N, C-alpha and C positions, 0 to 999 in steps of 0.2 A: 305624342301625347295621347293618353287614353283616359277613359272614365271607369271608375270602380266605386260602387256603393255610394254614389252621390258626390264623388270627388273627381276633379280633373287632375290627372297625375302626369308629371314630366320626370324623365330619368336623366340624371346628370350625364353629359353637359348640355342636354337638349334645351332649347329656348322654351320659356322665358328665363330659365335658370342660367345664371352667368357665373362662371368659375374663375377665381382669382388665385394667384400665388403658386400655380403648378405649371410645369413644362410639358406634361403629357396628360391628356384627358381622352381616353380611349374606351368608350362604353363597351364595344364588342370585345376588345381584348382585356377588359376589366383592369385597366391600368390607369391609376391616377397618381402620378409621380412628380416629385420636385425637380428631378434631374432627367435629362433626355438620355435615351439608350447609349449614345456615343460617349457620354461622360461616364456612364457606369462601366463601359468597356475600357475606357482610357484610364480610369481611376477605380480599380476594383475594390478598394477599401470602402467605397461608398455604395457598394452593390445593394445592401439592404437599406441603409439609412437614406439613400437617395430615392428609394421608392416609397418612403414615408410621405404623407401628405401634410406634415406639420406646417402651419401657417396658411394652408389653403382655406378658402372661403367660398361659399355659395350665397349669391344674393339675388333677390327678386322683390317685387312689390305686390302687395295684395291687401284687400279689405275683408278677406275671409275671416270669420270669427274663429275658425278652426284650421289648423295646419297639421297635416300628416307627414311624418318622416319615416322612411324605411331605409335601413342602412345595412350593407353586407360587408363584413370584414373577413380577411383570410384566416384569422384566429383572434384570440383574446388572451395574450400571454401575460403572466404576472410580472409586475414591476414593484419591487418591495417598497419603493419610495413614493409611488403615485397611486391614488385610488383609481378605480375603473372609470370614474367620471373624467379623470384627467389623462389616463393612458389610452383608453379606447373609446372615449366619449366625444360627442359633438355637442357644442352648446349654441344657444340661439339668442340673438339680441334683436331688439326692435328699434327702429329709428337710426339716426346717424350722429356722428360727432359726440361731443361730451354729454348730450342728452339721451344717448342710447340707453335702453333699459333691458336688463336681463330677463329672459322669459323662462328658460329651463334647459335641461340637457337630456340627451338620449345616449345610452350605453348598455352593453351587455351586463347581466347580473352575475355571471360566472366566468371564470377563466377556462379557456379551452384551447387545444392545439388544432381544432377543427374549424372549418368555415362556419360562420355564425350570422344569422340575420336577426336584427332587432327592429321593432316598430313602436312608434309612440305618437299619440295624438295630443297636440298642444291647443290650449284655448287662449286666444289673444285679444278678443274683441273685434269689432267690425270697422275700426278706423283704417283708412288707406295708409299704409306705412311700409317702409323698407324692412325686409327680414334678412338677417345675416346668420348663416350657419357656419361656425368655425369647425373645421374638420379635425379628426383625431390626430394625436401626436405620434403614438407608438405603433399601432397595428395598421397593416396595410388595407386601404380601402379598395373594395372590389366593385362597389356600386352604391348609388343612392337614388331613391325616388322621393319626390316631394309632391304632396297633393293639397289642393285647396278646394273649398266647396264649389260645386258645379257652376253656380251662377255668379261666383265672385270674380272680381278683377284679379288677373294673374298675368303680370307683365314684367319686363325687365326693370330693375331698380335704376334710379338715377345714377349717373357716374359719380365716383369719388371726387371730392374737392381737389385732391391731388391724384390725378389718374396715372401719372408715371410713377412706378413703384419706389418706395423707400426700401432699399436692399440691405439686409442684415447678414453678416457672416460671422460665425463664431462657434462656440462650444455647446454642450448640452443645455447650458443656461439659456443661450440664444434660442435653442430648439424648443424650450418650454419646460424643461425639467427643474423643479418638480411641482408645477402648478396643479391645483386641485381640479381645474377645468381648463380647457384649451383657451378660452377667452380671457383667462386671468394671467397668462404669461405676459412679460413686459412688452414683447413685440406686438402682441395682440392688442393690449391696452393702448399702446401708442398709436397703432393703426386706427383704432376706433376713435380715440380722442382727436386725432389729427384729421379724421375723415380722409385717410390716404390709403391707397393700395400698398401692399407690403409683399416682399419676397423674403422668405425665411430660409437662409442657408446656414442654420445651426446644425452641427453634427456631433453627436455624443462621442467624445474621445478621438475623433478622426480629423477634424479640420485643424490643420497645423500650419497654415500659411503657405501651402504648396503653390509654386509658381503656376502650375497647370490650372489651379482653381482661380488664381488671380486673373489669368488670361480668360477663363470662362466668364468671370464677372465683367472684365473689361469689354468683352464681346457682346454683352447684353444690348438689346436694341434700344432700351429706354430705361432711364433711372432719374429720379428727382433728387436723391440723397443716398449716400452709402455710409453705413455704420458697421465697424468691425471690432470684434472683441474676443479673439481666440486665445487670449492669455491662458485660460484654464487648460487648453489642450496642448500648449507648448510644454515639452518636458522640463524646461528650465528657462531662466533668464537669458542664457547664452543663445538658446534656440530662437527666442524672440529677437535678440539683437541681430541674428543672422538672417531672419526671414521677414520681420515686420516692415522695415523700410523698403525692402525689395518688392513686397506685395503692394505696398502703397504706390510705388513708382510705376508698376505695371498698369494699375488702374488709372493713375493720374495721366500717364502718357496717352491713353485712349480717351480720357474724359478730362481735358485741361481745366474746365471751369466747374466740374461737379463738386458740390459740397461733400466733404468727407469728415466723419466724426470718428475718433479713435477712443476706445474705452479700455481701462484696465479692470482687472477682476474685482467684484464687489466684496468677497469674503477674504479679509486680510488678517483675521485674528489668529489663525492657527500658526502661521509662521510669518511674523511681521517683516523679518529681514528678507526673506524670499519675495514677499509681496512687494516690498520697496524696490528690489532689484528689477522685478518684472515691470512695475509701474514706470521706472526710469527708462527701461528699454523702449516701452511704448511712447513715452513722452519725448524721447530723443527723436523719433520719426517726425513728430509734430514740430519740434523746435527747428529741426533741419529744414523742414518745409517752409516754415515761417521766415527763417533766415534767407531762404532762397527767393522770397517774395510772394509765396503762395498765401493768399488771403482767404482761401476757401477750405481751410482746415481748422478743426477744433479738437481739443483733448479734454476728456472728463475723467477725473480720478474715481475709479469704481469703489475705492475704500470709503468714500463719503456717502454712497448710495443708501445704505441701511440706517444712516443716522447714528446717534449715540445711545438713545434710550431704546431698550428692547432689541438690540442687535441679535441676541441669541435666539429670539423668537422669529427671526427672518428667514431661517433656513430649516430644511428637513433634517439634514445630516451634517451640519456645519459647513456645507459647500453649496448645495443646490437650494435656491430660494423656494419658499412656499408662496402662497398667494400674497401674504403680507410683504415678503421680501420683493416680490415682483411689482407690487403696487408702489413701494418706495423707490424702486428703480425707475418705474415709469414717471413718477412724480419728479425725479431728479432730472430725467432727460427731456421731459415735455417742454419746458420753457425754451430750451435751446432749439429743439427741432421745430417748434412752432415759429420761433423767430426767423430761422433759416428759410422755412417754406413760405411763410406768410408775412414776415416782417412785423409781427405783432404777437402779443400773448393775450389769449382770450381768458 
């Protein structure tokens, strides 16, 4: 930690900053990745996406009226469906649980193929509270520094209510496409509302229920809940029938009592017959597990997530949810996940 212009500044992952949701946090190597190097070597299709920090968060506690954030990205590439606030931005929330309050976001103002540094000063008031920074979805993070006023409290945030992470595996929708801000993806909203740590293994077009990835998830050291929804990445219903239950069985063998929630895709309007076949392929895994006596499995029909009114306003392109679509997804999942984790709905 060092001081600069009246601020005490820590560089990620230096204390009191605490990083969540990533497998690699290497300040000197400028690597903040979701997947460890051995997985990138084992599954080269994840070489770029596995180095994204989607779902990563930085947390700390301070009473500083002002918070400085300086962020370095390897580039800021254009994503035609996501504004810079969502593709290359980090957004900030104060507090925890359902009372969390949005403070603002930091993002580059231009697209570039070059390394870029952005800096922003936020005013939050002098109340002692938890600050959570949701890291960018698309572009690779090379470093982040966070500063508070020199005389202010700057310490680790209290632990999440659910410290063992809720693990999500799935498609670009799981990854957060196409939320206008990182904090408005459904996985981020659920983590915030549940006051739970989250691991986001959503991979645009790549996660297809591979046994190698099921084994990686099965080998994680801790989980409180597993949610998977790679329906969108499966080429067709037949692929789901061939992989979905196999994936489940690999995780279940390693985690006999782990709560597991299975989802089907939320956008079903383009091709209802295909969506129905996919939904039944996912549901079959659930029904087979229940028939075998597994009481720690749940199935949610993604076709119900957007509701009936305004369904067309829930996506950017007919497929990927916008912030409204993600909010409706979170509202659909929250009661079940709350009941699984806490036995209650707040």
